[in-house]
N, C-alpha and C positions, 0 to 999 in steps of 0.2 A: 770765233765769234767773226771770222770772217765767211756770212751765209753766203755771203753775191761775189762770184769770182769778178777779179778786176781785169774785165776785157774793153775797157780804154786802154787810151798809149796818151803818152808824155803829149804827143802833139793835142790829142781833142782837148787834155790841159789846159796847154799852153793859147789854141784858136778860145776857150771858152773865157778865159784869164782876159785874153788881149782885146776880146770884143769886151767884154762890159767897164774895166780896167783902165786908162788912158793915161794917169799918173803915171810916169817915168816914177814918182819915187815909192808906187804900191807895188807899181808891178816887181820892182826893185827887192820891195818887202815880199813879196810872195818868193820869187828866187833866193830868200835868205832862209826864210823857213822851211820853204823845198831841201836847200844843201842840211842844215841841222836835220831834219828828221831822216835825212836818205842816211846820214852820220849815225844819229841816235838810233835806228832798223839794224846799221848795221853792225853796233855793240850789242842790242839786242839777241842776232840770227830771227829776226825779224824780215818781212818781205820790203824789200826798199825798194817798189817802182808803187806800190800801196802807200808806203810812209810820205813816199817824197810827194808823189799829186796832191793827197790831203792837204802837207803842208802848200804846195804851190795855188793851190786853189780855197782858201779855208775863209778868205776876205774877199773873193772875189766877187761876191752883191756889196761889196763897201762905198765904194761909188753911189752905186742910184740908193742902198737902200741903208747907210749912216746909220740910224738912229733903233734905239734895242725897241723893240725885242723886232723888231726888220731885219737887222743883220746881225745874225746872220741866216734865220728864218727863212726867208724869199730866199735864200740862194738857195739853202735847201732843200726849197718844194723843185725846184730849176734842178739839179745835184738826182733827187730821184726822176724826175720826169726822163730825167737823157740816161738813165739808167746805172749811174754810179753807186758802187757798191756801198749796203745802207753802215759798212763799220767804217767808212769815209764819214758819208754824212752825218753819224751820230759824235763822233772825232771833233767836226766840224761845229756842230752842233753845245759841245758841251767843250767851248774854246772859251764861251761866252757863260762867264758865270750866270750872268741875267736871266737865260732860258731854260734851267733849273735841269738840266739833260745829264745827269751822273757820269762821270769819266770813269767807266769802270775798266774798262779795255788798255793795255800797254799804248795802242795808239792813243788814246783819244787824252791820256797819261800825258804821253813824250808830245802832241799838242800845245797843248795849252803850256806845258813846260816852257818849249823853245821856243815862242810865239810872240811875249813882250821881250824877250831875254834876248832875242835876233834882235832886234827896235836898239833896244839900248846899245849893244855891243856896235853898235850901226851908227850911231849915234857919235859912241866911244871915236869911233875912228875917225866921222865925219871934224871934231878939234882938234886932233893931230896935226902938227903944220904940213907931215906928208898924206893928210885926208888916206890912210893906210891902218888895215885891220893884220897888216905886219909888226908892228909897233906895239898892238893894244896886246895890254897882258895884264892877266886875274888879281892884280894888288890894284891896279889903276881902274880896275872893273869897281871891284867892289867900293874903293875911296868912290868912285864918281855916284856909286849908288848909293852912300850916305848924304851926297848934295841934294836935298830937298828940290833945287832951281833948275837941277841937271836933267835937262830929258823928261820934266814935268807930267808929264802924259803917262808915262809910263809904270803900271807899276809896279810899284817895288813889291807888293804884299805876293802878287801874280808868280814874280819869281821867283821869289822865296817859297811861295806853296805849291810851284810845280816842281821843284827841284825834291822837298819832300815830297810827293807821293808817289814820285818814282824809285823813291827812297835811297838820292846820291845825295850827298852835302854840296851845301853850295858852290865851294868851291870848284869840286871835280866840274861842277854841271856847267859853271863855267866857264871853265877851260874844254870841256866837247866841243861845247857851241861856237866856244872861241878858233878852236880847231878846226872843227867843220866850215865856220864862215871863213877863213883864212883859207884854206883849201880852192873855195870858191871864189873869191877875191876877182878873179879876172872879170869871171860872169859878175859879179855885183860893181866893179867898177871901185874896187875897194884896193 
């Protein structure tokens, strides 16, 4: 379904992200989702560049348009105007459940599945004494998921639904995304 070839580069994506996103934490989140998406693409034998850049840009418009439905619809307009692939734009629209855009492609399902989990794993790492992803284990993540007061803005339902939509059990999903983030830890500062 990749009807528009990827003619943009990671430099193009990074420039767009940094032009629209000043918050260091939002930039780090984008990098975390990029890493998780590249890992998901590797496991799916899919286009790592397309998947990675989709992860990098999924929230680029959030600082300017944080409220539904503006995020991510305003960003989608910008991406289309700049010639980013429609498959990417649809995946980004689909990562926000309130847009009503169905997640029909493996790319869209992966983005939805990794977005909240990447943020949650980062939060788990931050409460470790070393603030390192290296200390994070699947069992501790699952325990923190049960603690509704911890990282309360992260949707547990989205995490479990994302794994289910991809046909992966939750433990495996957490392990995959954790490994992807651990590999990117120097970039993430974790």
